[in-house]
VOGU-3710 file (C-alpha; in Angstrom, 3 decimals, decimal comma):
1> xxxxxxxxxx> 6,817/20,862/-46,373  7,671/21,527/-50,017  5,962/24,921/-49,873  7,886/25,808/-46,742  11,141/24,770/-48,404  10,345/26,951/-51,399  9,196/30,006/-49,420  12,063/30,030/-46,939  14,727/28,539/-49,263  15,498/25,868/-46,678
11> xxxxxxxxxx> 17,554/23,667/-49,001  19,550/26,611/-50,333  20,349/27,590/-46,750  21,361/23,985/-45,866  18,635/23,528/-43,238  15,349/21,665/-42,766  11,958/22,207/-41,142  12,857/20,113/-38,095  16,104/22,055/-37,603  14,315/25,408/-37,907
21> xxxxxxxxxx> 11,661/24,397/-35,357  14,286/23,231/-32,887  16,238/26,446/-33,402  13,131/28,561/-32,859  12,282/26,748/-29,618  15,861/27,203/-28,433  15,844/30,936/-29,193  12,544/31,355/-27,391  13,792/29,378/-24,372  16,795/31,677/-24,171
31> xxxxxxxxxx> 14,807/34,909/-24,379  11,531/33,966/-22,686  12,796/35,704/-19,536  11,801/39,027/-21,129  8,164/38,110/-20,469  8,868/38,432/-16,743  11,722/40,965/-16,693  10,280/43,644/-18,978  7,006/44,077/-17,031  8,967/44,061/-13,775
41> xxxxxxxxxx> 11,180/46,956/-14,947  8,539/49,046/-16,677  5,977/48,670/-13,906  8,032/51,063/-11,706  6,694/53,826/-13,969  3,119/53,119/-12,883  2,174/51,110/-15,964  -0,183/48,186/-15,478  1,893/44,989/-14,997  -0,665/42,658/-16,600
51> xxxxxxxxxx> -0,941/44,871/-19,681  2,839/44,989/-19,878  3,034/41,155/-20,048  0,531/41,174/-22,902  2,243/44,081/-24,674  5,640/42,394/-24,385  4,373/39,097/-25,878  2,350/40,726/-28,669  5,067/43,209/-29,661  7,644/40,428/-29,742
61> xxxxxxxxxx> 5,456/38,085/-31,780  4,209/40,691/-34,251  7,558/42,279/-35,064  9,387/38,949/-35,193  6,878/37,830/-37,869  7,392/41,063/-39,791  11,169/40,688/-39,589  11,014/37,046/-40,686  8,829/37,705/-43,710  10,795/40,811/-44,735
71> xxxxxxxxxx> 14,272/39,327/-44,471  14,103/35,501/-44,124  16,708/35,769/-41,343  16,586/33,750/-38,083  16,461/36,731/-35,714  13,820/37,397/-33,064  12,738/40,767/-31,737  11,547/41,818/-28,276  11,740/44,857/-25,959  15,441/45,493/-25,535
81> xxxxxxxxxx> 17,168/45,034/-22,200  18,912/48,276/-21,341  16,397/50,218/-23,380  13,634/49,276/-20,891  15,862/50,332/-17,991  16,592/53,659/-19,760  12,848/54,102/-20,315  11,935/53,364/-16,702  14,751/54,710/-14,592  16,208/57,546/-16,718
91> xxxxxxxxxx> 13,146/58,939/-18,490  10,350/58,249/-16,032  11,988/58,014/-12,583  14,995/60,297/-13,184  13,465/62,960/-15,505  9,961/62,610/-13,989  8,573/62,025/-17,469  5,047/60,538/-17,605  5,201/57,042/-19,035  2,807/58,104/-21,768
101> xxxxxxxxxx> 5,311/60,764/-22,885  8,147/58,234/-22,712  6,160/56,024/-25,080  5,750/59,016/-27,377  9,518/59,623/-27,313  10,084/55,946/-28,173  7,684/56,238/-31,124  9,455/59,358/-32,378  12,869/57,707/-32,186  11,534/54,849/-34,320
111> xxxxxxxxxx> 10,169/57,337/-36,839  13,566/59,050/-37,108  15,218/55,655/-37,569  12,770/54,847/-40,348  13,806/58,066/-42,078  17,480/57,157/-41,773  16,699/53,717/-43,164  14,701/54,932/-46,164  17,494/57,326/-47,117  20,023/54,477/-46,932
121> xxxxxxxxxx> 22,081/56,128/-44,217  21,784/53,253/-41,749  22,987/50,776/-44,358  26,000/52,930/-45,199  26,835/53,206/-41,520  26,894/49,426/-41,051  28,865/48,816/-44,215  31,475/51,348/-43,043  32,512/48,939/-40,301  35,477/46,785/-41,469
131> xxxxxxxxxx> 35,150/43,005/-41,665  37,637/42,356/-38,806  35,717/44,659/-36,502  32,476/42,870/-37,394  34,127/39,623/-36,308  35,258/41,275/-33,092  31,688/42,456/-32,476  30,471/38,872/-32,802  33,125/37,661/-30,346  32,436/40,514/-27,941
141> xxxxxxxxxx> 28,741/39,715/-27,915  29,735/36,127/-27,191  31,716/37,231/-24,138  28,798/39,430/-23,082  26,285/36,572/-23,378  28,550/34,232/-21,443  29,039/36,847/-18,717  25,287/37,287/-18,386  24,893/33,523/-18,051  27,584/33,289/-15,365
151> xxxxxxxxxx> 26,010/36,211/-13,490  22,507/34,758/-13,661  23,863/31,488/-12,265  25,631/33,191/-9,363  28,993/31,891/-10,546  30,335/35,435/-10,723  29,238/38,293/-8,471  29,901/41,984/-7,915  32,726/43,095/-5,630  33,391/46,695/-4,456
161> xxxxxxxxxx> 37,181/46,254/-4,613  37,868/44,006/-7,597  34,529/44,781/-9,358  33,943/41,102/-10,149  34,639/38,017/-8,056  33,666/34,374/-7,876  30,191/33,890/-6,415  29,257/31,364/-3,773  30,231/28,281/-5,755  28,953/26,012/-3,000
171> xxxxxxxxxx> 25,423/27,432/-3,354  22,920/24,971/-4,824  22,097/27,298/-7,779  25,744/27,753/-8,737  26,426/24,000/-8,472  23,422/23,221/-10,671  24,551/25,828/-13,226  28,087/24,458/-13,328  26,714/20,967/-13,897  24,412/22,449/-16,524
181> xxxxxxxxxx> 27,294/24,033/-18,406  29,104/20,685/-18,544  25,901/18,906/-19,555  25,051/21,418/-22,286  28,601/21,442/-23,646  28,631/17,629/-23,738  25,312/17,423/-25,550  26,422/20,058/-28,037  29,718/18,234/-28,642  27,750/15,056/-29,351
191> xxxxxxxxxx> 25,708/17,093/-31,861  22,446/16,135/-30,193  19,492/17,955/-31,747  17,834/20,371/-29,374  20,771/20,088/-26,968  20,221/23,458/-25,319  16,485/23,262/-24,874  16,833/19,724/-23,533  19,399/20,904/-21,003  17,094/23,796/-19,999
201> xxxxxxxxxx> 14,216/21,383/-19,429  16,368/18,937/-17,421  17,745/21,739/-15,212  14,230/23,116/-14,620  13,030/19,690/-13,467  16,132/19,278/-11,285  15,355/22,656/-9,711  12,163/21,187/-8,274  14,300/19,180/-5,814  16,987/21,756/-5,011
211> xxxxxxxxxx> 16,465/24,463/-2,372  16,756/28,100/-3,372  19,722/30,108/-2,117  17,494/32,238/0,124  16,088/29,129/1,768  12,550/29,945/0,623  11,251/27,018/-1,348  12,933/25,361/-4,318  14,875/26,765/-7,278  11,977/25,854/-9,551
221> xxxxxxxxxx> 8,576/26,840/-8,210  5,570/24,900/-9,418  3,240/27,221/-11,348  -0,089/28,130/-9,756  -1,840/27,164/-12,983  -1,007/25,736/-16,389  -3,190/28,040/-18,468  -4,431/31,564/-17,896  -6,198/34,112/-20,075  -4,071/37,058/-21,253
231> xxxxxxxxxx> -4,390/40,312/-19,320  -6,150/43,228/-21,057  -3,971/45,497/-23,231  -6,292/48,454/-22,711  -4,256/50,237/-19,962  -1,296/50,823/-22,351  -2,630/50,429/-25,902  -2,231/53,681/-27,885  -1,572/55,626/-24,691  1,551/57,330/-26,078
241> xxxxxxxxxx> 1,571/61,130/-25,692  3,317/62,870/-28,623  1,798/66,193/-27,636  3,845/66,292/-24,427  6,998/65,451/-26,385  6,558/68,269/-28,926  5,600/70,723/-26,186  8,900/69,986/-24,395  10,952/69,084/-27,446  14,119/71,074/-26,685
251> xxxxxxxxxx> 14,136/69,783/-23,119  13,721/66,179/-24,328  16,114/66,399/-27,291  19,089/64,940/-25,358  16,913/61,999/-24,261  15,766/61,475/-27,883  19,387/61,458/-29,095  20,322/58,980/-26,357  17,522/56,649/-27,542  18,761/57,007/-31,130
261> xxxxxxxxxx> 22,397/56,305/-30,215  21,749/53,313/-27,986  19,234/51,693/-30,359  21,397/52,309/-33,410  24,608/50,947/-31,962  23,104/48,082/-29,930  21,011/46,909/-32,865  23,906/47,295/-35,260  26,133/45,161/-33,058  23,472/42,492/-32,559
271> xxxxxxxxxx> 22,516/42,347/-36,246  26,124/42,040/-37,398  27,186/39,640/-34,648  24,356/37,126/-35,026  24,358/37,350/-38,851  28,125/36,813/-38,971  27,810/33,719/-36,795  24,993/32,372/-38,992  27,130/32,802/-42,094  24,707/35,333/-43,631
281> xxxxxxxxxx> 27,305/37,972/-44,514  28,572/38,153/-48,083  32,207/38,022/-49,269  32,647/41,715/-48,422  31,315/41,177/-44,904  27,978/42,891/-45,601  24,485/41,629/-44,911  22,190/41,146/-47,935  18,689/42,606/-47,561  19,969/44,770/-44,733
291> xxxxxxxxxx> 17,651/47,587/-45,833  14,609/45,415/-45,066  16,105/44,353/-41,739  16,708/47,937/-40,681  13,231/49,062/-41,815  11,612/46,292/-39,782  13,704/47,251/-36,762  12,686/50,901/-37,071  9,037/49,902/-37,326  9,445/47,706/-34,240
301> xxxxxxxxxx> 10,141/50,673/-31,995  7,022/52,439/-33,283  4,755/49,391/-32,959  6,075/48,602/-29,471  5,305/52,145/-28,338  1,742/51,851/-29,711  1,190/48,592/-27,818  2,680/50,004/-24,655  6,317/48,915/-24,222  9,821/50,314/-24,588
311> xxxxxxxxxx> 11,917/49,963/-27,756  11,565/46,608/-29,500  14,773/45,467/-31,192  16,629/42,399/-32,444  17,888/40,065/-29,696  21,372/38,716/-29,100  19,737/35,558/-27,755  18,880/34,749/-31,404  22,392/33,359/-31,458  21,145/30,397/-29,424
321> xxxxxxxxxx> 18,873/29,333/-32,290  21,618/29,975/-34,821  23,863/27,554/-32,951  21,090/24,961/-33,226  21,161/25,345/-37,005  18,561/28,055/-37,560  19,257/29,852/-40,861  15,919/31,255/-42,124  12,835/33,194/-41,147  11,069/29,935/-40,280
331> xxxxxxxxxx> 13,097/29,928/-37,058  11,720/33,382/-36,267  8,139/32,342/-37,002  8,480/29,521/-34,462  9,693/32,087/-31,888  6,722/34,323/-32,705  4,288/31,382/-32,275  5,839/30,647/-28,892  5,341/34,240/-27,755  1,650/34,035/-28,732
341> xxxxxxxxxx> 1,260/30,737/-26,883  3,063/32,307/-23,927  0,054/34,606/-23,473  -1,869/31,531/-22,316  0,980/29,513/-20,715  2,805/32,315/-18,945  2,537/30,640/-15,492  4,524/27,668/-16,819  7,118/29,740/-18,659  7,700/32,000/-15,698
351> xxxxxxxxxx> 8,425/28,912/-13,587  11,689/28,299/-15,542  14,425/29,699/-13,244  17,285/31,852/-14,540  19,753/29,196/-13,478  18,225/26,796/-16,014  18,864/29,097/-18,972  22,267/30,335/-17,776  24,277/27,355/-19,110  22,786/27,831/-22,607
361> xxxxxxxxxx> 23,934/31,463/-22,603  27,457/30,446/-21,552  27,721/27,805/-24,281  26,380/30,221/-26,922  29,014/32,699/-25,827  31,713/30,077/-26,281  30,427/29,336/-29,763  30,510/32,980/-30,791  34,042/33,435/-29,433  35,308/30,812/-31,883
371> xxxxxxxxxx> 35,295/33,494/-34,605  38,375/34,998/-33,012  40,447/32,549/-35,068  39,631/34,638/-38,177  41,412/37,703/-36,740  45,065/38,376/-37,529  46,052/39,557/-34,078  49,723/39,690/-35,100  48,801/42,958/-36,848  48,521/45,421/-33,982
381> xxxxxxxxxx> 46,351/47,792/-35,976  43,823/44,950/-36,077  44,460/43,618/-32,586  44,039/46,911/-30,709  40,506/47,892/-31,866  39,274/44,312/-32,014  40,459/43,269/-28,543  39,201/46,569/-27,094  35,784/45,930/-28,654  35,614/42,384/-27,311
391> xxxxxxxxxx> 36,692/43,368/-23,777  34,497/46,429/-23,349  31,210/44,762/-24,286  31,107/42,484/-21,174  33,087/44,885/-18,923  30,705/47,794/-19,559  27,665/45,523/-19,960  26,934/47,424/-23,171  27,247/46,413/-26,795  27,098/50,065/-27,840
401> xxxxxxxxxx> 29,998/51,163/-25,599  32,251/48,387/-26,888  31,382/49,167/-30,481  31,788/52,925/-29,974  35,227/52,780/-28,350  36,478/49,984/-30,578  35,572/51,906/-33,749  37,126/55,114/-32,371  40,339/53,176/-31,735  40,170/51,855/-35,314
411> xxxxxxxxxx> 39,842/55,391/-36,762  42,592/56,862/-34,563  44,977/54,019/-35,479  44,322/54,633/-39,173  45,298/58,244/-38,603  48,339/57,375/-36,470  49,682/54,836/-38,965  49,203/57,161/-41,939  46,504/54,931/-43,488  43,709/57,500/-43,198
421> xxxxxxxxxx> 42,934/57,170/-46,917  41,435/53,739/-46,141  38,638/55,471/-44,206  35,479/56,097/-46,213  33,483/59,343/-45,818  30,844/57,347/-43,948  33,537/56,041/-41,570  34,580/59,607/-40,781  31,016/60,594/-39,993  30,447/57,418/-37,976
431> xxxxxxxxxx> 33,614/58,157/-35,991  32,230/61,581/-35,099  28,892/60,052/-34,066  30,661/57,526/-31,854  32,724/60,330/-30,333  29,560/62,326/-29,585  28,000/59,173/-28,107  30,980/58,730/-25,782  31,191/62,371/-24,756  27,493/63,172/-24,326
441> x> 25,771/59,888/-23,484
//
């Protein structure tokens, strides 16, 4: 224990081994869905589903360990949602790109990111974002996480006229989720350790006795087995095709830029939002050791492509562990260990229904929204870009869109109010990049 305290600076970060373990388990519980969702999405490209499960778990575990040891921050990495959809439906289905070539394109985007990181450009980009906008990013991600939770629970649903409406609140799944939100919030208010993971477990067990909305079985399905050997990685391992990418480089350049934009802005928003909530930012609102964090993130895209999955990046669900008190890389190592164990216990993990994790996401979103009290919304030059950022993240279902349009609003307001001298050269360049992202995405 003493060695762990010394290596991860637990005392200095006002945490303990037990807290870090609980936080790691909570983060994993909140993001374990990726083990089922990522293979489901990527398999439409023709990739082997079993190999995708193994690649997802291994890529998540390996790069989370690298990130933890390089930064000592409580963030976990996994194949990014949105990035996997772009890989499958835009690159492979839409552009008819072989999945091997799409993996090559993913590897190349990570290589370019590594170059931007080594030159310090990525760090300057992040530090160009003002402190109030970083707070807004954190709050916006909170709204986004809560919205995902409500959607997964069936509490909100799509509507062709009003876009969003209340779901079938009398449905068993929605009622269980509503009860779960109240239960989770109560346990959190009582400061019970492991409140979120306990609530997830209780809701999963309750789902064994509640019928599914489609009338086919129960909300929680008993797994066919407790333990199973991992599927072979051979069908996807090192199958990336860089030759195809370079042979069609000009044709694929827009797709490469899209990967760069989405990964840059989504990762930037996640890194800032979760770090801000964990109290890791310094007095100037910047993240210490950010160079290491960005280098690990760039390497994650490359390693993921080699294993056979879409871009691996930091996860907003890391906020769940942060709310449980996770403050160091020990939290991340626990998450990585869970991903490795998941290779053998995947039948059990996949039995946890989305409705059981939905309340945790809603409560985490509420936590992250509390940062709004640090914003001086009486100053309209602060209110406009910050509120726009917070609203657009859940409404567009995209961290990058909210960040892009919010920062553009910030730059334009500086110009309109005659305070353009407050903009750094990096902020000008970043504004142009965001404008290009909006116009040509």
